[in-house]
Steps between C-alpha positions, in 0.01 A plus 500: 500500500484497120206671329323330215237706322219463257536765229163611369299683771774455756817668382350651186175676425423321176121519491474735209767314299326166559151631439597727208658208316183285533279794401716570196446131403119539513428382860232705691657673803237361737601137411861550609613376841846474651734234640466239223757304293524682163463181297172425671361854470590520127332162449190625690481799270587309182828687456852399432764560758727622219252776405466596864878517563555693172248770605594518872676827580750426776577873530156556661580293797630720777626420854266576783623788721792396716565175309809620307661603826404170669651296217816709499548420869469122472810284508325196351158473344292320254193516272237231476235602244235359268604765250622410158880497511544741201306782664625416855866513399441816287356674811791388728753607237338840442502569873856375542383246761716189535344249729706196586220283345209597281266219394200554281213295364727290273677367813205346673299286253177665628435755773805627678654306779745625755714177531689549170599850626620367832699227316656758268592718804629200681312583826222344703155661530582618851768734355249669271204731530271499191314814427202491261153640440263211444362194670708291258811669634402414860439142388844486333665607821291266716574204271873522599467637848620850416373813669 
């Protein structure tokens, strides 16, 4: 079985990094919610994605307990995330994580979808378990018949 993971809120605790960036750009903390495509959230708040990405501090994102050990023990794995590719790749690089496939918001033309990750891995949905933290993640897995 190959593990494919969401990044924010699943492998990495990014809440403060995500929230702190929006707050630094003038958004009230209580208006911020999670699990959205960055382009859509920036548009909702009247911000540019470029300003957000420039201010985002990838060093604040830390693996949840046990995740580094989990990732180190995987033969093949992937990332399927709504995260902006600049910050997503920076976090993977900083942690020294080398998934077989890492697709971010720019790869999906909208909210993330699991099929492009399966295609890049060259495996059917039955060979993968998708681990995420939102209803959208569950819907992504269900859409392709992946546990």
